[in-house]
N, C-alpha and C positions, 0 to 999 in steps of 0.2 A: 087659187090663182097664185102665180110665181111672182116674186119680186123682180124689177127690173135690175139688172147688173150695169150700172152706168160707169164702171170703171172699164168694162169691156166694150162699150159702146163706140162707135166712130163718128155719131152725129154730134156736132159741136154747134151752140148757140152763140155766136161772138156778139159781145157788147162792147161798142166804141163810144165813149163819152168824149165827143168832139167839142173842142174849144170853139165857142160861139167867133164867128168870123173867118173860120178855117174850112166850112163846109165845101166849098167848091175844091178846094186843094184836096181834101180828103176823099170826096168823091171821084176825083180823077184817080186817085191810087185804089180805091175800092173797086172801080171799074176794071182795073188790072189783076186784082187780086185773084179771084177765082180762075180766069183764063190762064194766069201763070202757074197757079197750083195744077191745073187740068194739063197743060202742056207738058209739065214735069211728072205726069202720072203719080199724082199724090192724093187725088180726090176721085169719087166716083164719077161717072157720067152725068148724073143728074145735076143741072145748074143750081148755083146756090141761090137761096131766096134772101132779098134784101129788103128790111124795112126801114124806114126814117119817121122820127118823131120827136117829141119834146118830152122830157122828163116831167113827172107831175109835181115834184116837189119843188123845182126850182125853173123850170121851163128852158133849160138848156137844150141844145141838140144832142139827140143818141140815135144811135144805127144798131141795127141787128142783122146779122148775116147768118143764114143757117146752111151748114153742107155737110158733107159726109167724106171723112177721110178713108183712105183705103188703108187696110191693116198694115200696121208697122209705119205709115207715113208721116205721122206727126213729127218723131224723132229726125227723120231724113229731111223733113222741111227746116227744122231749126238749124240745120248744118249747110243748106243749099244758099250760095251767095245771091241767085236771082230772088228767091223768096225773101231773104233779109233785105234785100234792096226794095222791096215793097214794105214789108214789116216795120223797119226802122223809120222811114218817114210818117207811116200811119201813126206810130206810137208817139212821134213828137207832135202831132196834131191833135192829141188827145189830152185830158186833164182828169186829175182825181177829183171825185167830188163826193160829198156827204159821207166821207169814210169809206167809198168804194174806190178801187182802182181805177186808172183810166181806161183799160181794157180788160176784160173777164172772158174766159173761155169754157164755160161749163161743158161738159160732154153728157148727153142724155141718151135715153133709150125710151122706145115707145112703152107706155103704160097701158094695158088694156083697161079700159074703164069697166066697172061692173056691169054685167048684163050684154057685154060684147063679146064676139068669138075671140078666142085666144089662138 
């Protein structure tokens, strides 16, 4: 079984630690996030998946968004004013917690579980 090379993966699981009281403002921006990336042809056609919950250690709001970048699109996104117009206000509505940054963006790859087809 081969290891997953997450450095080459285009799938990202975004973690957003939203400051309590900012949920509605954040959700409005989050509703525009993937459509903006899609319109600019930065992400795959598969819609993002969004999850909302509370962190176990402090009960504060946390959101997760999973989507797939097109190859090379991450760098282009950081330079596009329409993307930054969504990202900058999102950043301002989040907070650092428990030694973790306000937002995290680990890139992941599918790992075939033992006993499954590869």
